N, C-alpha and C positions, 0 to 999 in steps of 0.2 A: 536562579538555577534553572537551566532548561530541562524540560521534560516532554517526551513524546510517549503517549500511552495508547497503545493499540488495543482494540477490542473487536469483537464480532466473529472471531474464528470458531471453529468447531468441526463436528463430523457431519458430512453431508453426502447424500447418495450421488452417483454419477447423474448428470443432467440437471442437478439442483443449482441453487444460487445461494450466495452469501454476500453481505455487505460488510466490509471492514471499515473501521473508523480509526482515526488517529487523532487524539486531542493534544494540541501543543500548548505549552505554557512556558513562561520565562523568556520568551522571545517576541520580536515584533513580527508576527505571523505573516502579514502582508508583504514583507520584503524577501521572504524565503520561497525558493523553488522547493517543491516537495515531491517525494518519489516513494514508491513502493518497490521493495525488493523481496525476493524470496530465496530460501535455501532448503533444498531437499537433502535427505541423508546421503552423505558420500558425495555430494555435488558442491560446486562453488556457488556462492551467492550471485544471483542474477538480478539485473533490473527488470521489473515487470512493467511499470508505467510511471510517467512523470508528468508534472504539471508546472507551468511557470508561476512566478509570484503573482501575476495578474490573473492567471486562470485562462488566458487566451490561447495558450499553446500547450498541447498534450502530445505525448508520444507513448508508444506501446511496443513491447517485444512482439515479434511476429506471432508466437505461439498463442497470445491471448487476444490479439487484435480482432475486434468484431465480437468478443465474448465479454470483455471487461471495459469499464468506464471509470476513469479517475475524475474526482471533482473535489472542489474546496469551498468552504463556507467561512469567509473571513470574520463574520459576526460571531461565529462559534469557535474560531481558531481550530478548525477540524478539516482534515482531508479524508476523503472516502475512496474506496475501491469496490465498486459494484461488480461482482463476479457472476456470470451466468453460464449455463451449459458446462458446468464444471466437470472435469475429467480426472481420472486417478492420477495422471501425470501432473496435475495441479497441486497435489499434495506436498506441503512444505511448511516451514515457518516463514511467516510474512512479516517484513520489517518496514517500518516507517522511517524515512530519511529526510532531513531538512538541511538545505545548503543555501549559504549566502557568501559568495566569494571564498574566503579561506575558512570560514566557519561551517562546521558540519556536525550534525547530531543524529544519533540512532535511537530508535525505540528498543524496547526489550523483546519484541516479536509476539506473534499470536499464531498458534498452530492451526492450519487448515488441513483436514483429512478428508479425502474424497474416496469413498468406499461403499460398497453394497453389503 
């Protein structure tokens, strides 16, 4: 049974930082491309950042490029999203996503709230 379990969300002031983690189990982690998505209230879910199965290729949505870094640790079957210089508009539920060809899995999400 595949499980993606996110953690690290919370309440942070504007300008602060958070590191999200997504621990994967039940799959061969090194074969999967991993991504972080987010969904704010009343908005569609959007891709925030992605990383290839090897970790050699990353991509970011323009609104977070330069402020966020996605990384993965195959020894721990975990993908991370380091978020710096957080803004109120980063407030959303953040979801972990794993994909290998036609196989795709979502985590349950972790809330990030940026507010003073």
